VEXROKOL-638848 format. One record per residue (C-alpha): residue number from 0; residue in three letters; chain; x, y negated, z. Coordinates in pm, 1 decimal, padded with zeros to 6 digits, always signed. Example, Ala and Ser with C-alpha at 12.3 -4.5 7.8 and 13.67 -1.06 7.14 Angstrom:
<rs>
   num   residu   chaine       east      north         up
     0      ALA        A   +01230.0   +00450.0   +00780.0
     1      SER        A   +01367.0   +00106.0   +00714.0
</rs>
This chain:
<rs>
   num   residu   chaine       east      north         up
     0      MET        A   -00835.7   -03935.3   -01586.4
     1      ALA        A   -00817.0   -04317.1   -01584.7
     2      TYR        A   -00647.8   -04533.0   -01844.5
     3      THR        A   -00539.0   -04895.1   -01849.0
     4      VAL        A   -00532.1   -05072.2   -02185.4
     5      ALA        A   -00369.2   -05410.5   -02243.8
     6      HIS        A   -00576.1   -05679.9   -02411.5
     7      PRO        A   -00427.2   -05714.7   -02763.7
     8      HIS        A   -00440.5   -06096.0   -02787.0
     9      LYS        A   -00299.5   -06202.2   -02452.7
    10      LYS        A   +00032.0   -06199.5   -02275.9
    11      ARG        A   +00026.8   -05933.2   -02006.0
    12      THR        A   -00070.7   -06043.7   -01658.2
    13      GLY        A   -00260.2   -05862.4   -01386.4
    14      ASP        A   -00603.0   -05964.1   -01524.8
    15      ASP        A   -00542.9   -05874.6   -01891.0
    16      PHE        A   -00618.9   -05505.9   -01866.6
    17      ILE        A   -00927.0   -05303.6   -01944.9
    18      ARG        A   -00960.3   -05012.9   -01703.1
    19      CYS        A   -01104.8   -04702.2   -01871.1
    20      VAL        A   -01194.6   -04354.2   -01758.5
    21      GLN        A   -01274.2   -04048.2   -01972.1
    22      LEU        A   -01447.0   -03740.5   -01833.8
    23      ASN        A   -01684.0   -03452.6   -01898.5
    24      LEU        A   -01986.4   -03453.5   -01666.2
    25      GLN        A   -02110.7   -03110.1   -01781.5
    26      HIS        A   -02471.0   -03242.5   -01769.4
    27      SER        A   -02445.5   -03258.3   -01389.3
    28      ARG        A   -02637.6   -03505.9   -01174.6
    29      PRO        A   -02389.1   -03477.1   -00880.6
    30      ALA        A   -02099.0   -03543.8   -01119.8
    31      THR        A   -02285.7   -03851.4   -01247.1
    32      ASP        A   -02329.7   -03974.1   -00889.6
    33      ASN        A   -01955.2   -03927.0   -00833.7
    34      LEU        A   -01885.9   -04122.6   -01153.2
    35      ASN        A   -02096.5   -04415.6   -01027.8
    36      HIS        A   -01902.5   -04417.1   -00701.5
    37      PHE        A   -01566.3   -04395.4   -00882.2
    38      ILE        A   -01654.2   -04674.5   -01129.7
    39      THR        A   -01736.5   -04905.8   -00839.5
    40      LYS        A   -01443.8   -04810.7   -00617.5
    41      ALA        A   -01178.3   -04813.6   -00894.1
    42      ASN        A   -01328.2   -05120.3   -01067.2
    43      MET        A   -01352.1   -04942.4   -01404.1
    44      ASP        A   -01457.4   -05143.0   -01711.0
    45      ILE        A   -01545.6   -04861.0   -01952.7
    46      ALA        A   -01628.9   -04490.9   -01909.9
    47      PHE        A   -01612.3   -04250.4   -02204.5
    48      ILE        A   -01837.6   -03955.8   -02118.2
    49      GLN        A   -01884.5   -03614.9   -02272.5
    50      GLU        A   -02190.0   -03408.0   -02178.4
    51      PRO        A   -02370.4   -03679.6   -01977.3
    52      TYR        A   -02663.1   -03600.5   -01749.8
    53      VAL        A   -02968.3   -03624.6   -01978.1
    54      TYR        A   -03338.0   -03616.0   -01889.4
    55      GLN        A   -03613.1   -03661.3   -02150.5
    56      ASN        A   -03344.5   -03728.2   -02411.6
    57      LEU        A   -03202.3   -04029.3   -02223.0
    58      VAL        A   -02876.9   -04058.2   -02029.2
    59      ARG        A   -02979.0   -04083.2   -01663.5
    60      GLY        A   -02815.4   -04152.1   -01329.9
    61      ILE        A   -02588.8   -04435.1   -01445.4
    62      SER        A   -02627.2   -04767.2   -01267.0
    63      ARG        A   -02871.3   -05007.8   -01432.3
    64      MET        A   -02598.4   -05273.0   -01407.9
    65      CYS        A   -02412.8   -05094.3   -01690.5
    66      TRP        A   -02462.7   -05086.2   -02065.3
    67      ILE        A   -02498.6   -04729.7   -02195.0
    68      PHE        A   -02426.9   -04658.1   -02560.2
    69      THR        A   -02529.0   -04331.9   -02728.5
    70      SER        A   -02606.2   -04236.2   -03084.0
    71      GLY        A   -02816.0   -03978.0   -03264.2
    72      HIS        A   -03170.9   -03854.1   -03233.3
    73      GLY        A   -03113.4   -03517.0   -03067.9
    74      LYS        A   -02968.3   -03429.6   -02730.6
    75      LYS        A   -02706.7   -03683.9   -02626.5
    76      SER        A   -02366.1   -03515.3   -02610.6
    77      ALA        A   -02157.1   -03828.1   -02545.7
    78      ALA        A   -02194.6   -04179.3   -02409.6
    79      ILE        A   -01991.4   -04492.2   -02357.6
    80      VAL        A   -02069.1   -04684.5   -02040.0
    81      VAL        A   -01955.0   -05046.5   -02015.9
    82      THR        A   -01956.7   -05196.9   -01668.3
    83      ASN        A   -01772.1   -05523.5   -01735.5
    84      GLU        A   -02010.6   -05790.8   -01863.2
    85      THR        A   -01724.6   -05995.0   -02012.6
    86      ILE        A   -01649.1   -05723.0   -02268.9
    87      GLU        A   -01839.4   -05773.2   -02591.7
    88      VAL        A   -01958.3   -05441.5   -02734.1
    89      LEU        A   -02132.3   -05353.5   -03059.0
    90      LEU        A   -02260.4   -05006.0   -03145.1
    91      ILE        A   -02218.2   -04927.6   -03514.7
    92      ASN        A   -02464.7   -04644.2   -03576.7
    93      GLN        A   -02324.1   -04566.7   -03922.2
    94      LEU        A   -01990.1   -04473.5   -03760.4
    95      SER        A   -02135.0   -04287.4   -03461.1
    96      GLU        A   -02266.8   -03934.2   -03427.4
</rs>
């Protein structure tokens, strides 16, 4: 499911939206490949992922052009993928599990 969120400090125009998608990949490599294709085709800015594809305790299969944020020391059960380089992101480990 894809979401569009208005930028809170700007008047709405066509370029003031952050395009987001949220999905569960069920630890699947083919689903991750489909996500990469969808992010590119739909011009998504942020992907919120449950059960990402993980190999050797790292989220794998996501384009290297993206920032991937995870937290915790065990198996990664969620990730946030930011594809838009104009969005400033900060991971706060104390508030993440």
